[in-house]
N, C-alpha and C positions, 0 to 999 in steps of 0.2 A: 501724121497721126490725124485723126477726125476726133473731136470732140462732141457730142451728143447731149444734150437735157430734154428731156423729158416733163411733159404738165398736163396736167389734165384730172386727175383718177380723183375718184373718188368713192361714197357710196349712194348709189339709187334706188327704188323705187323696179319694181318687172314693167316693160312700156317701158320706160326712162330713158334722156337720152346723156350723155358726154362726150365731152373734147377733147381730146390728147392733141397736145402739137409736141415735132422734136423739131430744137433746135440745133444746125448740125454746123460747128465750125471748123477750122482749119483746111487745111486742102485736099481737095476733091477732082477726082478724074471725069472726064466726059459720058464714062459709060458709067458710073457711077450710080446703083440704087437703094430706093432708103426702101428697111420695109420693116414690117409691125408684127412682132410673136410674142404671144401672151405662151402660159404657164402657170396651170392649175394645182393645188398641193398633191402630190404622189402622178402629177398626170410629169409628159415626157414637153417640155418645152413647142410650140407649134405655131407655122405659117400663119397671120390672120393675112395682112395685105401689102399690098406691096407697089411701088412709084416707079418708075425707071425714069433721070432725071434727066434728059434727053428726049425730046419728043411728050411724056408726060404720060406716055399709059399704062397703066395700071393692073393688078390682077387682088384675085379675093380668093379665100375660103370658102366652097360651098354653106361650111355650116353660116358664113357672116352677108354672105348675095341677097343686096337686098336692104341690108339694113344699117349696112357696116360705109360711109366714102369716105376716103380720098381729096387733100386738096391740097396744092402750095401756094408756097407766095414765097415769091423769086430772090428779093429782096432782103426778106427774110432770112433766106436759103432753110425755109423750115416744112415738114411734113404737116397737117394737121387729119387726122381719125376721126370723123362721128363719125358718132356712136350709138344710133337711133334702136327704137324695139327691143332694146336689152330687157336680156333672159336670165337668169340666176345662172346657166350651165357660162352667162357669156364671165361671169368669177373669175377671175385671176393672174397675173404680172402681170403689163403689159410693155413687154420693151419695140423698141425704137432699136435700127439693125441698118449698116453702109456693108453693103460690095460695091467694093473701089470699081471693080469689072467687073460689068454685070451683064451674061448674055442669057440667050433664049430664055425657058418662061418657067422654069424649076427655083424654088426656092428653098433653099435648106440652110440649115441652121450653123451648119460644117462651114458654108460657104462666107458668111458674113464678115469683115475686117472690123467691123471693132462694134462696141451696143451702148446701147443707156444705159439708165440706173437702176428704171425697172419704175412705174407707177403700178400702184394697185389700184381695183377695180373692184365693187363689191356688189351685187345688186342680193338685191332681197324680192323672196317673194309676198 
């Protein structure tokens, strides 16, 4: 069982920045990966960014490349999503999630084993 706690959401003006955090506790496997997804009202949940814990390689959705950056604190088992140059279309509930046995480069909501409670990000124009 893995427990995920997100923090850092809020209201920001377009062009501003926010940093989201996701702290994981519980048993994780060496092949696990942590991803960020988001869901805007009336839309499906979509992949934003993800990191493989072993090696630290990352993937980003095209819509956030160059603006969002993942980093981590191994000691705290925490992943951070730094979001810069935010746009109104980034407004959504952001969720972190864990896939215990991640292989390849495809991030799908159906593959994720555990989810956080979500944190609201609102970008005003």
